[in-house]
C-alpha positions in Angstrom: 0.0 0.0 0.0 1.3 3.5 -0.7 1.9 5.8 2.1 -1.0 8.1 1.4 -3.5 5.3 1.5 -2.0 3.8 4.7 -2.1 7.1 6.5 -5.7 7.7 5.6 -6.8 4.1 6.3 -4.9 3.4 9.6 -4.9 7.0 11.2 -7.9 8.6 9.5 -5.8 11.7 8.8 -7.3 14.6 6.7 -6.5 14.5 3.1 -4.5 17.7 3.2 -2.1 16.4 6.0 -1.7 13.1 4.0 -0.9 15.0 0.8 1.6 17.2 2.5 3.3 14.2 4.3 3.3 12.3 0.9 5.2 15.1 -0.7 7.7 15.5 2.2 8.6 11.9 2.0 11.3 10.8 -0.6 10.2 7.6 -2.7 12.9 5.2 -3.8 12.9 1.8 -5.3 16.1 0.0 -4.3 17.5 -3.4 -5.3 17.6 -6.6 -3.3 20.5 -6.8 -0.8 20.7 -3.0 -0.6 21.8 -1.8 2.9 19.8 1.2 4.1 22.3 1.6 6.9 24.9 -0.5 8.6 25.2 -1.5 12.2 27.2 1.1 14.3 26.2 4.0 12.1 23.9 6.9 12.4 20.6 6.9 10.6 18.2 9.8 11.2 15.6 8.6 8.5 12.1 7.2 9.2 11.3 4.5 6.6 8.0 3.4 5.4 7.9 0.1 3.3 5.4 0.4 0.5 6.5 -2.9 -1.0 9.2 -5.4 -0.4 10.7 -7.2 2.5 13.3 -5.7 5.0 15.3 -7.2 7.8 17.1 -5.6 10.7 20.5 -7.3 11.8 23.4 -6.9 13.9 27.0 -8.3 13.9 28.1 -10.5 16.8 31.6 -12.1 16.8 31.8 -11.5 13.1 28.4 -13.2 12.5 25.4 -11.6 10.8 22.3 -12.1 12.9 18.9 -11.2 11.9 17.0 -9.3 14.6 13.7 -8.6 12.9 11.7 -8.7 9.6 9.5 -5.8 8.3 6.9 -6.3 5.6 4.8 -3.9 3.5 3.0 -1.1 5.5 5.6 -1.0 8.2 7.7 1.9 9.5 11.2 1.5 10.6 13.7 3.9 12.2 16.9 3.7 14.4 15.7 4.7 17.9 19.2 5.1 19.1 20.1 7.5 16.2 16.9 9.4 16.0 16.3 10.0 19.8 19.8 9.7 21.2 22.1 10.7 18.4 24.0 7.5 18.9 25.0 4.9 16.2 22.4 2.3 15.6 22.9 -1.1 17.1 21.2 -2.6 14.1 21.4 -2.2 10.2 18.7 -2.5 7.7 18.9 -4.6 4.5 16.4 -5.2 1.8 15.7 -8.8 1.1 13.7 -8.1 -2.0 13.6 -5.2 -4.4 11.7 -2.6 -2.4 9.9 0.7 -2.7 10.4 2.8 0.3 9.4 6.3 1.4 11.6 8.1 3.8 12.0 11.4 5.6 14.6 12.7 8.1 13.0 12.6 11.5 13.8 16.3 12.2 11.8 17.0 9.0 8.9 14.9 10.2 9.0 16.7 13.6 8.1 19.9 11.8 4.8 18.3 10.6 4.2 16.7 14.1 4.4 20.2 15.6 2.3 21.7 12.9 -0.4 19.0 13.0 -1.2 17.6 16.4 -3.0 14.6 14.7 0.4 13.3 13.9 1.3 12.9 17.5 -1.0 9.9 17.4 0.9 8.5 14.5 4.2 8.8 16.4 2.7 7.3 19.5 1.4 4.3 17.6 4.7 3.9 15.8 6.7 3.9 19.1 4.3 1.7 20.8 4.5 -0.8 17.9 8.3 -0.7 18.2 8.0 -1.5 22.0 5.4 -4.3 21.4 7.7 -5.9 18.7 10.6 -5.7 21.0 8.6 -7.2 23.9 7.4 -10.1 21.7 11.0 -10.7 20.5 12.2 -10.8 24.0 9.4 -13.2 25.1 10.2 -15.4 22.1 13.9 -15.6 22.8 13.4 -16.2 26.6 10.5 -18.5 26.9 9.9 -20.4 23.7 11.6 -23.5 22.4 13.1 -23.5 18.9 10.0 -25.2 17.5 7.8 -22.6 19.2 9.9 -19.7 17.8 9.6 -21.2 14.4 5.9 -21.5 14.7 5.6 -17.9 16.0 7.7 -16.6 13.2 5.5 -18.4 10.6 2.3 -17.0 12.3 3.8 -13.4 12.1 5.3 -13.9 8.7 3.4 -16.8 6.9 5.3 -16.2 3.6 8.8 -15.9 5.1 10.0 -19.1 3.7 9.4 -17.6 0.2 11.0 -14.2 1.1 14.0 -14.7 3.3 17.0 -17.0 3.0 17.2 -19.9 5.5 20.3 -18.5 7.1 18.5 -15.3 8.0 15.5 -17.3 9.3 17.7 -19.5 11.4 19.6 -16.6 13.0 16.3 -14.8 13.6 15.0 -17.7 15.8 18.5 -18.3 17.3 19.3 -21.7 15.9 21.7 -23.1 13.3 20.7 -23.7 9.6 21.0 -27.4 10.3 18.5 -27.3 13.2 16.1 -25.3 11.2 16.2 -28.0 8.5 15.4 -30.7 11.2 12.5 -28.6 12.5 11.1 -28.0 9.0 11.3 -31.7 8.1 9.1 -32.4 11.3 6.2 -30.5 9.9 
């Protein structure tokens, strides 16, 4: 879904605000494997995924580990960079050719200050980030590998078609060999 439609549908924003925001966001279509930003770098952009599939990841002991997957109609931003002016712990990589809209957070803040209806948008986005982090923490602390696999399939039913098995395995915290065993049990 395009940003304008998403804002109207999900937040019931007036057409004039939606149009103004749509013009403020830059639209780009980028290729598969493009890295929007790397771990340990600053990123002050807020991204909206119109189409495509994106993963956040980090590097630990020279291993690339998937932290989260983002699908269409998702926002993503580096909380560390945007709110604390610190390098992001995570990077963002496109797993498919993707169409994104982005805006620098400080530019978005101008619209938030201008239109108080956008405060709801920001609250919802930040609460969504907290919810996803809470679910991720629960998944890693309290679920078995099989349960994590099932949870992942429930949240991203088409993930096996969209993400490499190595990224899927690292997301649920197992080896690719263990993932093969779990998949064969289904």
